[in-house]
N, C-alpha and C positions, 0 to 999 in steps of 0.2 A: 845667399841660398836661393835657388830657383825651384819652384814646384810646378807641376803640370796637372791639370784636371781635364780629362776628356769631356768634350762637349757633344760631339757627334762622330759617328763612324759609318762608313758605307763600303760595300764591295761592288765592283763591276768587273766586266771581262778584262779590264785593263789593270785591275788590282785594287788596292786599298786606299781609301780617302779618309783622312782623319782631321777633324777640327778640334783643337785643344786650347785651353786657356793657360797662358804662361804667367805665373805669379812670382814677382821678383821683389826683394826687399828694396825699399826706397825708390820704387818705380811703379808706374801705373800698370795694371794688368794689360795683357795683349792677347788677342786671338791669333792662333798660328795654324796655317794650313800645311799639311804634309800629304804627299802622294807616294805610296809604297815606301814609307819611311824617310823620304827625301823632303827636306824643308823647301817649300815653294815661296811662301810670303807670310807676312803677319800684318797686324793693324798698327804697329808702332813705327816701323821704317817704311814709309810709303812714297818717299820722295821720287824714286826713279820711276815708279808706276805712273805717278802724276806727270812727271817730266816727259814720259813717252808721249802722252797726249798733248802736253803743252808745246813741245818742240815741233810735233807734226802740225798742229793747228797754226803755228806761226809761219809755216811754209806755204800755206794755201790761202788765197785771198777770200774765197767764198766756200768754206767747208760745210756745205749743207747736208751732205749724206756721208755717213761714216760707218765703217765696219770695224769692230773690235774682235780680234781672235783671242778668246780666253777671257772668261768672266773674272776668275780669281776671287778676290775679296771686294772687287767693284771700284777700286780707286781710279783706274784709268778711265773707266766709263763715267764715273762721277765728274772727272775733270772735263771730259768731252761735253757732257751735258751742261756744264757751267758756262760754255761758250754760247752766247745768244745767237750766233750765226748758224748753229747746228739745228737742223730741222728733223732729221731722221737718223737713228742709231740702231744698227743691228749688231748684237753681241752673239757670237757663235761659241757655244760651250758644249763640250762633249760629255760632261759628267752631269746627269740629271739630278743626282743627290745634291751637288753644289748649288744648282739652280733652286732646288727645293729649300735648302737652308737659307738662301737669300730671301725667298718668298715668304717663308713662315716665321721669320724673325730669329731663327737660330743664330744667324749673323745679324746682330741688332739693327744695323743701319740698312739692311737689305730691303725691307718693305718700302721705305721712303724712296730709295733709289729706283726700284722697279715700278713705282707708281707714276714715274714721268711718262707722259703720253707719247713722247717722241721715241721711246725705247721699245724695242722688240728683242726678246731673247729667243735664239734659235738653238735647239738641242741637236747638235750635229758635229761631225768632224770638219775642221776648217778646210782641209784639202778638198773634200767632197763639196762643201758649201760653195767654195770658190768655183769649182768646176761646173756646178749647176746654177750659178748665179744668173738671174734673169734681168738684173739691173746693173748699172755702173755707179761708181761712188767717187767722192772727192778724196777720201782718205781711207787707207787700210792700216790698222795698227795690230801688230802680232806680238802676243805675250802668252804663248801656249804652254811653255814649260820654262826651264832655266837656260834656254839658248842652245846653240849647236854644240857647244863644248861640254854640256852637262845635261843631257837629255833626261827627262823624267820618264818618257816612254820612247823606246827605240824607234817606233813608227814615226815619231815626230821628225826624224832626220830629213824626211822629204820636204818639210816646210822651209828648210834653209837651202834648198838646191834649185838649180836653174829652171827646171821644168815647172815647179810650182810658182817660182817668182815670175816666170813668163806668163803663166795663167793669171796670176794676180794683176800683172800689168794690164791685161786685157779688160779687167773690170774697173780700172782707174781712169777717170776722165782726164783729158789733157789739162795740165796745170795742177793735177792732183799729186798725191805722194803716198809712199809706203814707209812705215817705220817699224823696226824690229828691235825688241828688247833682248839683251844677252847678259848672262852673269859673268862671262869671260870674253876677252878679246878674241875675235874671229876674223882673221884676214881672209879666210876662205869665203865667209859670208859676204864680206865687203867686196871681194872680187866677183862673186856671183851676181850681186846686186849691180855692180858697175857694168858687168857684161850685158845684163838684161836692160837696165834703164839708161846706161851711158853716164851715170853719175852715182856717187855714194859718199856720204859724209859720216864720220864716226864721232859721236859725242861721248865723253867719259864723265861719269857721275860718281862722286865720292859719297859713300854712305857709312853709317855706323850701325852694324848689325849685331845686336846683343853685346855692345861694348867692343866689338871687333871691327876695325876698319876694313872696308871692302871697296872695290871699284866695279860698278856696273856700267854697261855700255848700251848706247842706242845707235842703230844704223838707219840712216834715212836716205831715200832716193826720191827724186822728183820725176814725174812723167812729163 
């Protein structure tokens, strides 16, 4: 039997954001993030979020400056900060409530994560943040929803298309890389990244999501 206890709720122009605790028999409790009723992530199965950072970091010799699109529950950012080569991390998150929950301890591991002096949280849309970027970076990691095949917000469709990918390429230094998380296979995304960067590799990652086997994907391109 599984029970749910609401921890926090917020409304924005994009809809409803809910953080709830999932209580399961014979298993540790987990925090679960939902947007407009859609499961986004939890604190139990974090492997693919961690791998998004790890796989990208492995591609770059000197990843000093990193952009993470999407704060989520912080596990991608946590893995980026665990790399001693990293000197500057910008996390772009559109939902101020989620940032607040990380800062005030509603998400218990949040304050310690955000205390890292290398980290800056930017409350903005990732498309606009990339367009207005005044610096270049060694890595850009994108996990803004559930991927091109399962959008949380319809407006996020632009994130997976050639125009935005080309804008992203402009802020990545030579030798740097782009990594994108997806809940479903997306040959269209792979083709778009290939056309912009001249290369794209697909990594498949098996996960067990609430006792249900799933396969998540990472798409990576080098500049």
